[in-house]
Structures are given as C-alpha cells and as structure tokens.
Backbone as numpy.savetxt, mean C-alpha at the origin, in Angstrom:
# Nx Ny Nz CAx CAy CAz Cx Cy Cz
-20.54 -11.64 4.81 -18.69 -9.94 4.75 -19.56 -9.38 3.65
-18.58 -8.35 3.58 -19.39 -6.84 2.47 -18.91 -7.36 1.96
-20.30 -7.45 1.33 -20.55 -7.30 -0.33 -19.95 -6.00 -1.25
-20.42 -4.42 -0.43 -19.86 -3.28 -1.26 -18.79 -2.57 -0.76
-17.75 -2.82 -1.26 -16.56 -2.32 -1.02 -16.12 -1.90 -2.43
-14.63 -1.04 -2.64 -13.75 -0.79 -3.48 -12.59 -0.37 -2.86
-13.04 -0.72 -1.81 -10.95 -1.12 -0.87 -10.50 -2.56 -0.06
-9.86 -2.60 -0.51 -9.35 -4.13 0.39 -7.71 -3.52 0.89
-7.66 -4.52 2.02 -6.04 -4.92 1.93 -5.83 -5.79 2.50
-5.42 -6.72 2.01 -5.60 -8.32 2.61 -4.07 -8.44 3.57
-3.61 -9.67 4.44 -2.05 -9.85 4.96 -2.15 -11.33 5.58
-1.98 -11.80 4.77 -1.55 -13.60 4.46 -0.15 -14.05 4.85
-0.11 -14.58 6.54 0.63 -15.20 6.45 1.33 -17.03 5.58
2.67 -16.67 5.15 3.10 -18.04 4.28 3.63 -18.29 5.44
4.25 -20.19 4.90 4.90 -20.88 5.14 5.33 -21.21 3.94
7.46 -21.91 3.40 7.55 -22.51 2.72 7.06 -23.86 2.49
7.11 -24.65 1.22 6.53 -25.14 1.43 7.62 -26.46 1.46
8.55 -25.94 1.07 9.65 -27.08 0.79 11.65 -26.16 1.25
12.36 -26.64 1.66 13.97 -26.19 1.31 14.28 -25.09 1.12
15.51 -24.10 1.55 15.38 -23.17 1.06 16.53 -24.39 -0.74
15.94 -22.89 -1.44 16.40 -23.36 -3.21 17.92 -23.91 -3.23
19.11 -24.70 -4.01 19.67 -24.36 -4.40 20.31 -23.06 -5.20
19.78 -22.41 -5.73 19.90 -20.89 -6.52 19.83 -19.83 -5.25
19.97 -18.85 -6.25 20.29 -17.22 -5.66 18.29 -17.09 -5.65
18.67 -16.59 -4.46 16.55 -16.19 -4.23 16.49 -14.39 -4.24
15.40 -13.93 -4.46 15.70 -11.85 -4.73 15.72 -12.10 -3.34
16.72 -10.29 -3.22 16.92 -10.05 -1.99 14.53 -8.17 -1.79
14.67 -8.36 -2.96 13.75 -8.63 -2.76 12.44 -8.63 -3.01
11.96 -9.74 -3.45 9.85 -10.02 -3.07 9.30 -9.05 -3.90
8.76 -8.30 -3.58 7.79 -7.06 -4.73 7.15 -7.42 -6.31
8.63 -7.42 -6.46 8.79 -7.79 -7.65 7.79 -9.48 -8.09
7.65 -10.58 -7.57 7.07 -11.94 -7.32 5.67 -11.28 -7.01
5.20 -10.73 -5.82 4.58 -10.53 -5.42 2.90 -9.64 -6.14
3.37 -8.83 -6.49 2.82 -8.17 -7.93 2.64 -9.09 -9.22
3.51 -9.82 -9.94 3.01 -11.19 -10.24 1.94 -11.68 -9.72
1.87 -11.94 -8.82 1.52 -13.12 -8.61 0.17 -12.49 -8.14
-0.37 -11.00 -7.55 -1.63 -10.42 -7.85 -2.13 -10.93 -8.81
-1.45 -9.98 -9.68 -2.09 -9.62 -11.60 -2.70 -11.13 -12.47
-1.46 -12.44 -11.23 -1.99 -13.47 -12.05 -3.27 -13.80 -11.15
-4.19 -13.51 -9.64 -4.89 -13.74 -8.82 -5.80 -13.02 -9.46
-5.99 -11.47 -9.60 -7.06 -11.09 -10.20 -7.42 -11.41 -12.03
-6.40 -11.53 -12.60 -7.25 -11.69 -13.58 -7.79 -12.70 -13.89
-7.51 -13.84 -13.21 -8.36 -15.24 -12.47 -9.39 -15.10 -12.44
-9.84 -13.72 -11.28 -10.60 -13.71 -11.31 -12.12 -12.37 -12.10
-10.63 -11.47 -12.48 -12.01 -10.88 -13.45 -11.67 -10.62 -14.92
-10.74 -11.23 -15.20 -11.18 -12.21 -16.61 -9.42 -10.89 -17.36
-9.97 -9.97 -18.67 -8.55 -9.55 -18.43 -8.96 -7.54 -18.60
-7.72 -7.73 -17.97 -7.90 -6.67 -16.81 -7.39 -4.92 -18.02
-7.52 -3.19 -18.25 -7.16 -2.53 -18.58 -5.93 -2.29 -18.64
-5.08 -2.72 -20.21 -3.87 -2.43 -20.51 -3.46 -1.99 -19.44
-3.91 -0.63 -19.13 -3.04 0.84 -17.84 -2.33 0.14 -17.21
-3.57 -1.20 -16.67 -2.79 -1.98 -15.77 -1.63 -2.69 -15.20
-1.37 -2.75 -16.01 0.14 -2.86 -16.88 1.34 -3.20 -17.03
0.70 -1.64 -16.99 1.87 -0.36 -17.33 2.72 0.17 -16.39
3.74 1.23 -16.30 4.12 2.29 -15.12 3.68 2.89 -15.74
4.07 3.49 -16.29 3.99 5.30 -17.32 2.42 5.99 -17.34
1.45 5.25 -17.33 0.14 5.33 -18.40 -0.83 6.23 -16.33
-0.09 6.04 -16.08 -1.20 6.46 -14.35 -1.01 5.20 -13.26
-1.56 5.70 -12.16 -1.85 4.72 -10.95 -2.63 3.49 -11.62
-1.79 2.21 -10.68 -2.42 0.91 -10.73 -2.92 0.83 -9.84
-4.45 0.40 -9.88 -5.52 -0.36 -7.91 -5.25 -1.10 -6.79
-3.05 -0.67 -7.81 -3.52 -2.62 -6.80 -1.55 -1.89 -6.02
-0.83 -3.23 -4.78 0.13 -2.66 -4.09 0.71 -4.46 -3.62
2.12 -4.12 -3.90 1.62 -5.52 -2.49 2.69 -5.23 -2.74
3.05 -6.24 -1.18 4.30 -5.50 -0.09 5.13 -6.90 -0.88
6.45 -7.03 0.01 7.70 -7.78 -0.12 6.84 -8.52 1.00
8.12 -10.18 1.11 8.34 -11.05 1.85 8.50 -10.44 3.53
7.37 -10.57 3.84 7.98 -9.62 5.11 8.40 -10.23 5.96
9.59 -10.25 6.60 10.38 -11.19 7.19 10.65 -11.83 6.88
11.21 -11.94 5.73 12.46 -12.40 5.37 14.22 -11.82 5.30
14.89 -12.44 4.94 16.39 -12.40 5.18 16.58 -12.48 3.91
17.56 -11.74 3.15 18.23 -12.72 2.20 19.64 -12.69 2.68
20.14 -11.97 3.98 21.67 -12.82 4.44 20.89 -14.37 5.23
19.96 -14.78 5.26 19.72 -15.97 6.46 18.83 -16.91 5.34
17.56 -15.72 4.47 17.81 -16.74 3.44 16.31 -17.39 3.76
15.46 -18.33 2.59 14.24 -19.34 2.95 14.96 -19.76 4.51
14.08 -20.07 5.31 14.38 -20.95 6.09 12.55 -21.24 6.26
12.91 -23.14 6.23 11.91 -24.09 6.86 11.33 -23.53 7.57
10.11 -23.69 7.73 9.28 -23.66 9.09 8.92 -22.10 9.49
9.85 -21.42 8.88 8.76 -19.81 9.07 7.94 -19.35 8.32
7.58 -18.42 9.86 6.83 -17.76 9.60 6.53 -16.28 8.09
6.02 -15.85 6.91 7.04 -14.62 6.36 5.06 -14.37 5.86
5.26 -13.27 6.18 3.54 -12.32 5.75 4.11 -11.40 4.34
2.71 -11.46 3.99 2.94 -10.85 2.25 1.46 -10.09 2.44
0.88 -8.39 1.76 0.20 -7.83 2.66 -0.28 -7.81 0.88
-1.47 -7.93 0.34 -2.23 -7.55 -1.34 -2.99 -6.49 -0.35
-2.91 -4.75 -1.28 -4.05 -4.56 -1.53 -4.40 -3.51 -3.04
-6.13 -3.70 -2.64 -6.23 -3.05 -4.23 -7.41 -1.54 -4.24
-7.80 -0.57 -5.05 -8.11 0.57 -4.65 -9.30 0.75 -5.71
-9.35 -0.47 -6.03 -10.56 -0.25 -7.31 -11.12 -1.67 -7.38
-12.90 -1.26 -7.71 -13.08 -2.81 -7.25 -13.27 -3.80 -8.35
-12.43 -3.82 -8.56 -12.15 -4.00 -10.82 -10.53 -5.99 -9.67
-11.23 -4.93 -9.20 -9.34 -6.11 -8.80 -9.48 -6.29 -7.42
-10.86 -5.78 -6.30 -10.70 -5.60 -4.58 -11.67 -7.13 -5.26
-12.67 -7.05 -5.80 -13.29 -7.67 -5.04 -13.46 -9.75 -6.02
-12.49 -9.56 -6.92 -11.37 -10.95 -7.42 -9.90 -11.59 -6.16
-10.04 -10.27 -5.93 -8.37 -10.38 -5.00 -9.07 -11.01 -3.30
-10.20 -10.48 -2.86 -11.19 -10.94 -2.07 -11.73 -12.84 -2.45
-12.10 -12.32 -3.16 -12.76 -13.71 -3.42 -12.54 -15.00 -3.82
-10.73 -14.71 -3.29 -9.79 -15.85 -3.52 -9.66 -15.97 -2.87
-9.22 -15.65 -1.53 -9.18 -15.68 -0.45 -10.68 -16.88 0.31
-11.63 -16.74 -0.28 -12.75 -18.73 0.13 -12.57 -19.43 -0.80
-12.69 -20.82 0.14 -12.48 -21.98 0.00 -12.10 -22.28 -0.50
-10.99 -22.50 -1.75 -10.68 -23.13 -2.54 -10.63 -22.72 -3.60
-9.93 -21.32 -2.93 -9.93 -20.25 -3.91 -7.82 -20.05 -4.62
-7.04 -19.58 -4.78 -6.04 -18.89 -4.69 -5.43 -18.97 -3.99
-5.80 -17.20 -2.71 -5.38 -16.95 -1.53 -5.75 -18.47 0.02
-6.45 -18.78 -0.07 -7.40 -19.45 1.09 -6.82 -20.01 1.48
-6.43 -19.68 3.70 -5.40 -20.65 3.57 -5.65 -22.63 3.28
-4.65 -22.51 3.14 -3.62 -24.35 3.31 -3.95 -24.43 1.52
-3.85 -22.77 0.89 -3.39 -22.64 -1.03 -1.58 -22.64 -0.98
-1.52 -22.88 -1.24 0.23 -23.06 -2.60 0.33 -21.61 -2.83
1.47 -21.01 -2.77 1.38 -19.45 -3.15 2.50 -20.16 -3.78
3.77 -20.35 -4.91 3.83 -19.67 -5.76 4.95 -18.61 -6.21
5.86 -17.83 -5.24 6.31 -16.83 -5.42 7.73 -16.99 -6.33
8.30 -16.12 -7.29 9.69 -16.44 -7.52 10.00 -18.15 -8.22
9.16 -18.32 -8.21 9.31 -20.68 -8.59 9.11 -21.47 -6.89
9.26 -20.52 -6.07 9.41 -20.76 -5.11 7.80 -21.17 -3.97
7.92 -22.53 -4.14 6.32 -22.70 -3.35 6.07 -22.67 -1.91
4.94 -21.50 -1.98 4.71 -20.73 0.50 3.39 -21.42 0.35
2.78 -22.09 1.38 1.87 -21.95 1.86 0.81 -21.11 2.72
-0.30 -20.67 2.98 -0.64 -20.03 2.73 -1.45 -19.87 4.42
-1.21 -20.20 5.19 -1.53 -19.62 6.75 -2.90 -19.30 6.94
-3.00 -17.94 7.94 -3.68 -16.72 8.04 -3.96 -15.91 7.12
-4.64 -15.41 7.75 -5.87 -14.58 6.09 -6.36 -13.79 6.31
-5.68 -12.55 6.90 -6.38 -11.43 7.48 -7.37 -10.33 6.97
-8.88 -10.07 6.56 -9.53 -9.91 5.20 -10.13 -8.90 5.26
-9.21 -7.33 6.72 -10.66 -6.62 7.47 -11.09 -7.04 8.54
-11.99 -7.71 8.77 -12.98 -7.49 9.74 -13.49 -7.50 10.48
-12.11 -7.05 10.95 -11.59 -6.18 12.26 -11.11 -4.78 12.02
-12.40 -4.10 13.06 -11.57 -2.58 12.43 -10.83 -2.04 12.73
-10.30 -3.01 14.34 -8.26 -2.34 15.05 -6.97 -2.98 13.86
-7.65 -3.94 13.11 -6.28 -3.89 12.45 -5.82 -3.46 12.13
-4.59 -3.09 12.00 -3.73 -1.71 11.38 -3.35 -1.84 9.94
-3.57 -3.25 9.77 -2.75 -2.96 7.90 -4.14 -3.84 6.94
-4.53 -5.03 7.53 -5.75 -5.12 7.27 -7.15 -4.63 6.90
-8.32 -4.83 5.40 -8.70 -3.10 6.18 -9.77 -4.29 4.34
-11.66 -2.93 4.58 -11.75 -2.93 3.11 -13.31 -1.98 3.51
-13.76 -0.91 2.06 -14.11 -0.57 3.11 -14.40 0.52 1.50
-15.44 1.38 1.09 -15.54 2.48 -0.04 -15.16 2.95 0.98
-15.01 3.89 -0.98 -14.35 6.19 -1.19 -15.42 6.56 0.31
-16.89 6.36 0.08 -17.59 7.17 1.02 -17.63 6.59 1.97
-17.22 5.62 2.65 -16.76 5.16 4.28 -15.85 6.27 4.67
-14.52 5.32 3.29 -13.13 7.26 4.03 -13.08 7.68 4.13
-14.25 8.74 3.20 -14.45 10.12 3.54 -15.62 10.77 4.15
-16.21 9.40 4.68 -17.03 10.47 5.64 -17.09 10.86 7.06
-16.22 9.94 7.66 -15.98 10.13 9.13 -14.76 11.73 9.42
-14.95 12.69 8.21 -13.63 13.29 7.50 -14.28 14.30 7.61
-15.24 14.71 5.93 -15.43 14.98 5.93 -16.77 15.71 6.64
-17.62 14.77 6.32 -19.02 14.79 7.35 -19.12 15.36 8.93
-17.35 15.46 9.28 -17.17 15.34 10.94 -18.19 16.53 11.29
-18.83 16.73 12.61 -19.17 17.42 13.50 -18.69 18.97 14.88
-17.09 17.54 14.99 -16.44 18.06 15.75 -15.18 18.68 15.01
-15.28 19.67 15.58 -12.84 19.84 14.27 -12.52 18.31 15.05
-11.56 18.85 13.20 -10.65 18.28 13.60 -8.48 18.06 14.06
-7.78 17.17 13.94 -6.39 17.22 14.12 -6.24 18.31 13.73
-5.57 18.76 14.46 -4.41 19.87 13.32 -2.98 19.54 12.82
-3.09 17.67 13.61 -1.81 16.43 12.73 -2.24 15.63 12.21
-1.18 14.92 11.70 -1.50 13.86 10.53 -0.07 13.17 11.27
-0.72 12.03 11.85 1.25 11.12 11.65 0.43 10.31 11.14
1.92 10.31 9.64 1.93 9.08 9.15 3.13 7.89 9.22
2.87 6.50 8.82 4.20 5.61 9.57 4.83 5.00 7.88
5.85 5.27 7.47 5.36 4.26 5.57 6.60 3.13 6.64
6.15 1.84 6.51 6.65 0.86 6.31 7.23 -0.30 5.13
7.44 0.82 4.74 8.08 -0.34 2.97 9.47 1.63 2.57
10.57 1.55 2.25 11.25 2.31 2.08 9.77 3.58 1.05
10.33 4.49 0.51 9.26 5.83 -0.05 9.60 6.59 -0.42
9.44 6.60 -2.04 11.19 8.16 -2.81 10.00 8.32 -3.26
9.48 9.43 -4.16 8.82 10.12 -4.62 9.36 10.27 -6.35
8.80 10.64 -7.19 9.85 11.67 -8.85 8.83 12.29 -8.60
9.61 13.36 -8.62 9.98 14.89 -9.51 10.78 15.43 -10.29
10.46 16.23 -10.65 11.23 17.10 -11.17 12.28 16.15 -11.64
12.15 14.83 -12.08 12.84 14.60 -12.82 14.21 13.40 -12.73
13.79 13.70 -11.14 14.71 13.05 -9.69 14.19 12.14 -8.62
14.45 11.28 -7.89 13.42 10.30 -7.25 13.60 11.36 -6.07
13.69 11.78 -4.92 13.15 12.43 -3.76 12.23 11.77 -2.31
13.15 10.89 -1.60 13.07 10.29 -0.54 12.55 10.10 1.03
11.90 11.29 0.83 11.97 12.61 1.26 10.66 12.69 1.32
9.85 12.01 2.59 8.34 12.09 2.18 8.10 13.35 3.00
7.67 14.96 1.78 7.36 16.57 1.15 6.08 16.04 1.43
5.67 17.21 2.37 3.69 17.22 2.03 3.45 16.82 1.02
3.98 17.84 0.42 3.22 18.19 -1.31 3.96 17.22 -1.44
4.28 15.80 -1.89 4.70 15.14 -2.37 3.89 13.88 -2.14
3.63 13.30 -0.40 3.28 12.00 0.02 1.60 12.62 -0.61
0.94 13.91 -0.20 -0.31 14.01 -0.47 -0.72 14.49 -2.01
0.05 14.87 -2.60 -0.28 15.04 -3.75 -0.27 13.64 -4.34
0.72 13.41 -3.92 0.81 11.19 -4.88 -1.00 10.73 -3.99
-1.22 10.94 -2.98 -3.16 10.34 -2.32 -3.45 10.76 -3.28
-3.54 12.04 -3.41 -5.27 12.93 -4.16 -4.35 12.28 -5.56
-4.14 12.21 -6.30 -4.11 11.29 -8.25 -4.56 10.18 -7.72
-3.94 9.32 -6.59 -5.35 8.35 -6.61 -6.03 8.16 -6.41
-7.25 8.69 -5.99 -7.42 9.42 -5.37 -8.80 9.68 -6.16
-8.19 10.91 -6.90 -9.19 11.46 -8.23 -8.59 10.27 -9.44
-8.51 9.94 -9.44 -7.18 8.12 -11.13 -9.32 6.85 -10.64
-9.38 6.58 -8.86 -9.99 6.23 -9.10 -11.29 6.27 -8.54
-12.28 7.07 -7.85 -12.17 7.96 -7.13 -14.01 8.20 -7.58
-15.42 7.94 -7.20 -16.43 8.53 -7.53 -16.55 10.33 -7.80
-16.13 10.58 -6.32 -15.87 12.02 -5.76 -14.78 12.10 -6.49
-13.76 13.71 -7.68 -13.02 14.50 -6.88 -12.83 14.59 -6.62
-11.47 15.04 -5.59 -10.56 16.29 -4.94 -10.41 17.88 -5.29
-10.57 18.58 -5.24 -9.47 20.20 -6.29 -7.77 20.13 -6.19
-7.27 20.30 -7.66 -6.00 20.60 -7.16 -5.73 20.59 -6.24
-6.20 22.44 -5.96 -5.36 22.85 -4.71 -5.15 22.39 -3.28
-5.34 21.03 -3.64 -5.50 20.10 -1.51 -3.56 20.24 -2.13
-2.81 20.08 -3.50 -1.62 19.55 -3.66 -0.47 20.86 -2.26
-1.22 22.45 -2.60 -0.94 22.93 -2.74 -0.69 23.73 -1.02
-1.87 22.99 -1.12 -1.86 23.43 0.89 -1.58 22.51 1.79
-1.26 21.69 1.31 0.18 20.65 2.10 1.25 21.21 1.00
2.02 21.93 0.39 3.09 22.44 -0.18 2.99 23.77 0.85
2.29 24.37 1.02 2.97 25.57 2.06 2.06 25.70 3.31
1.17 24.82 3.32 0.02 24.80 4.58 0.38 23.52 5.83
1.91 22.74 5.94 1.38 21.27 6.44 2.90 21.28 6.45
3.11 21.50 8.03 4.51 21.43 8.22 5.25 19.99 8.73
6.91 19.84 9.05 6.84 18.64 9.05 6.65 19.19 10.52
6.25 18.44 11.45 6.47 18.57 13.21 6.77 17.52 13.90
8.04 15.86 14.18 7.66 15.63 13.48 8.18 14.65 12.98
9.57 14.12 13.41 10.08 12.69 12.17 11.01 11.90 12.84
11.08 11.00 12.40 12.15 9.49 12.83 12.38 9.08 11.30
12.78 9.38 10.66 12.89 8.06 9.28 14.49 8.04 10.00
14.84 6.65 8.52 16.03 6.59 8.60 15.74 5.90 7.05
17.21 5.62 5.95 17.10 5.51 4.05 17.19 3.83 4.62
16.42 3.34 3.40 16.17 2.02 3.21 16.49 2.29 1.79
17.43 0.74 0.65 17.87 0.74 -0.27 16.85 -0.08 -0.56
16.56 -0.74 -2.08 15.88 -1.37 -2.64 16.29 -1.93 -3.47
16.37 -3.03 -3.60 17.08 -3.56 -5.13 17.10 -3.47 -6.44
17.19 -3.13 -7.53 16.19 -2.75 -9.26 17.15 -3.75 -10.26
17.12 -3.74 -11.32 17.33 -3.96 -12.22 18.68 -3.70 -12.20
20.01 -5.41 -12.90 20.78 -4.31 -13.18 21.59 -3.59 -12.02
21.83 -4.94 -10.86 22.37 -4.30 -9.51 22.24 -2.74 -9.15
20.80 -2.37 -9.76 21.16 -0.70 -8.72 20.29 -0.20 -7.69
20.06 0.49 -6.98 19.37 0.57 -5.95 18.49 1.92 -5.59
17.21 1.30 -5.28 16.61 2.33 -5.05 16.20 3.58 -4.06
16.58 3.82 -2.87 17.12 4.58 -1.76 15.01 5.28 -1.68
14.70 4.71 0.28 13.05 5.59 0.48 14.04 6.15 1.36
12.75 6.27 2.16 12.69 6.43 3.66 11.25 4.90 4.26
11.96 5.09 5.84 10.70 4.31 6.58 11.38 5.18 7.87
10.04 4.74 8.01 9.53 5.80 9.99 8.39 6.44 10.02
8.34 7.07 10.32 7.30 7.94 11.03 7.40 9.39 10.51
6.65 10.15 10.76 6.31 11.41 10.24 5.41 12.81 10.91
4.97 13.16 10.99 3.45 13.72 11.42 3.94 15.02 10.99
2.62 15.62 10.19 2.42 17.19 9.82 1.48 17.15 10.99
1.90 18.72 10.55 1.07 19.44 11.01 0.58 21.26 10.33
-0.43 21.56 10.59 -1.25 22.56 9.27 -0.86 23.74 9.91
-0.08 24.27 9.90 0.25 26.49 10.41 -1.16 27.20 9.90
-1.96 26.70 8.48 -2.98 27.24 8.71 -4.61 25.95 8.58
-5.09 26.12 9.83 -6.03 25.10 10.07 -7.12 26.11 9.83
-7.48 25.16 8.51 -8.82 24.97 7.77 -9.32 24.30 7.55
-10.73 23.39 7.92 -11.68 22.74 8.29 -11.79 22.40 7.02
-12.22 22.33 5.32 -12.32 21.30 4.24 -11.30 20.48 4.00
-10.31 22.13 4.06 -8.73 21.00 3.67 -8.20 20.19 4.63
-8.09 20.25 5.71 -7.73 19.32 6.78 -8.76 18.26 6.52
-9.94 17.81 6.13 -10.92 16.59 6.64 -10.15 16.40 5.06
-10.33 16.95 3.81 -9.09 16.38 2.77 -8.29 15.59 3.42
-7.19 16.10 3.78 -5.60 15.45 3.88 -6.35 14.82 5.53
-6.86 14.10 6.02 -7.32 13.37 6.75 -7.93 12.26 6.09
-8.66 12.03 5.31 -9.32 11.33 4.31 -7.94 10.99 3.36
-7.65 11.32 2.44 -6.00 10.94 2.16 -5.41 9.57 3.13
-5.47 11.02 3.97 -4.05 9.16 5.29 -4.63 8.90 5.77
-5.91 8.44 5.55 -7.11 6.88 5.55 -6.89 6.57 4.56
-6.57 6.79 3.71 -6.97 6.05 2.64 -5.42 5.46 2.26
-4.62 5.69 2.71 -2.77 6.11 2.08 -2.63 4.11 2.11
-3.14 3.55 3.42 -3.38 2.32 3.23 -3.80 2.03 2.61
-4.63 1.37 1.65 -5.03 0.52 0.72 -5.02 1.40 -0.57
-3.90 2.63 -0.76 -3.09 2.86 -2.15 -1.25 2.96 -2.10
-1.47 3.14 -0.71 0.24 3.51 -1.10 0.64 4.49 -1.03
2.18 5.37 -0.52 2.39 6.57 -1.45 4.05 6.84 -2.75
3.97 7.17 -3.62 5.36 7.47 -4.82 4.87 6.91 -4.79
6.02 6.31 -5.44 6.77 5.50 -6.58 7.14 3.88 -6.13
6.52 2.87 -7.45 6.84 1.73 -7.04 6.37 0.79 -5.77
5.01 1.12 -6.16 4.00 0.70 -4.69 3.59 -0.66 -5.07
3.19 -0.18 -7.07 3.02 -1.77 -7.64 3.61 -3.42 -6.91
4.71 -1.97 -6.26 6.09 -3.92 -6.25 6.88 -3.67 -4.48
6.35 -3.16 -3.81 6.41 -3.12 -2.35 6.56 -2.19 -2.02
7.18 -0.78 -2.58 7.66 0.48 -1.65 6.16 1.18 -1.25
6.67 2.56 -0.31 5.30 3.37 -0.24 4.31 2.51 0.43
4.39 1.34 0.89 3.37 1.05 2.16 3.26 1.74 3.53
2.57 2.65 3.98 1.83 3.93 4.54 0.99 3.43 5.66
0.46 4.37 6.75 -0.94 3.94 7.54 -0.61 5.87 7.77
-1.95 5.66 8.34 -2.29 6.86 9.71 -2.01 5.98 10.92
-1.62 6.34 11.78 -0.96 6.06 13.29 -2.15 7.51 14.31
-2.66 5.84 15.37 -3.39 7.19 16.10 -2.57 8.03 17.02
-2.73 9.81 17.04 -1.99 10.40 17.62 -2.06 10.63 19.20
-1.57 10.26 20.31 -1.86 9.81 21.38 -1.94 11.41 22.52
C-alpha cells in the first residue's frame, strides 16, 4: 500500500442493514456523508484544525458525495447497492481515511456506516490501487503535476471535464451554476495553493478567463435540496475547454489543475457532495 501520499479518493459500496425506516429520509445525503467523513478522520487523526469545520475560512481539504444510486422516490431499498465517494487533499485527512479502510477500520469491508442514523454495511472499497480507476485514486501533488510540468512533448490544447454532481460557484455575491473557465480553474487554483507545497501564480485564473474557450458542452441543470426547503441549482454533464493562446507553461498548469479536480472537486458545496469532477480522455 502506498504510504507517501497527500491526495486520496475512495469509492465504497454500501447496502442497507435494515429495511426502509418509517420516517422521512434526506433527498440529498451529502451532509450526512460529510458528518461521517469528519468522524472517521477525527477518530484517526485527533482534533482537526477549527477551520476544517467552518465554511467561510477557505477550502476544506476533503469532499464527500451524496449516496449515489439513491432515489428519493424509491427510498432506501433492501438489498440494493449504493456508492459513496470520500476524498482528501491534505495528508492529515488522507492518511486516517485510508487507514480506516484496513481490517477493523470504520470504512473496512463489512464495517457498518451510519448515515442520518441509518446503518449501511460496507461492501467493496476501491482505494485507487488501479491506475485506470475513473474516480478512485491516491497520489501526491508532485505526482499529479510532474506529467504536465515536466512533459517533453506538447500538451493537448483541449481539456475535457466531467461534472458528475451539481456544480455551482459563488461569484459577485451570486450563485453561478455554469462551469465558466475562470470559475472552474480559479476554484481549483485556490484549493491547490491552500495545501500544495508549491503554489501556482494567481495569473492562472486570468489565463483561464481570457484564453480558454468553452468549445463543447453537454450540460443539464440539477438541484440540491438545502435548508428550509431551499434549492441550490448546479450543472451536471461535460465541458471541453480549448486554449485560444497556446502557451506551454500555462497549459501545463491548467492540465495539472484539471487532474487535481478528482480529489478536490470544484465550486461551492464540495464538502457535502456538490462539484464532483474529473478529467476525461479526449478521443
């Protein structure tokens, strides 16, 4: 098992331990998954920095998906298999998460996970050992950046991104539910610079705003239920960005940040399931 890593993305399969409860269940499980992730990390790492519990102090170095495969219309179905994805992009969060997947751990196969008070049994745990795994993975900041920053060949002019959960951004006091280049790569830049050992220049965001065009998009709007009956709308689907001003250095940073998205997510609400994102291979 890799022991030197800062970045981690786990994919777990879960099955209900009990039949459907006779109470209302959440339509969106991201907040329940977020609470469980914090419990797992704290049990393995001790007291976490207070900022990791806050929403206004900068990016928190972890994400949690909603319960994938769940339908509010059908509810929790006995015998059905669901998926949950947990990520971290700081060693203090990544190490206890991975340790919890080992025998006897809170995320190990056959362990029982409680989400919103409902018990699920862990089936399989993908820790990213297979380099070809689309969502699971683990690595380092240097390992993510090296293939692009040190590339001996020309890098592609295009970057294609998949937004698998509703993605939105806070900009100018408003929610912007469209993955505009400056918002996507500005969000990734903030997360990278908050925790990576080597920061990228702030001008990366300007390059994305002025030099990346949205050359192909297949997007739809989806809502995430919030508190008090509110609804937060975001985009799901795919977007391809193409540079209008091909520059080797700037595009190496853009490709690095795109690869980093699998661990960090993009936009608002990533700690409770929004903004799940990864790069796609362009055929």
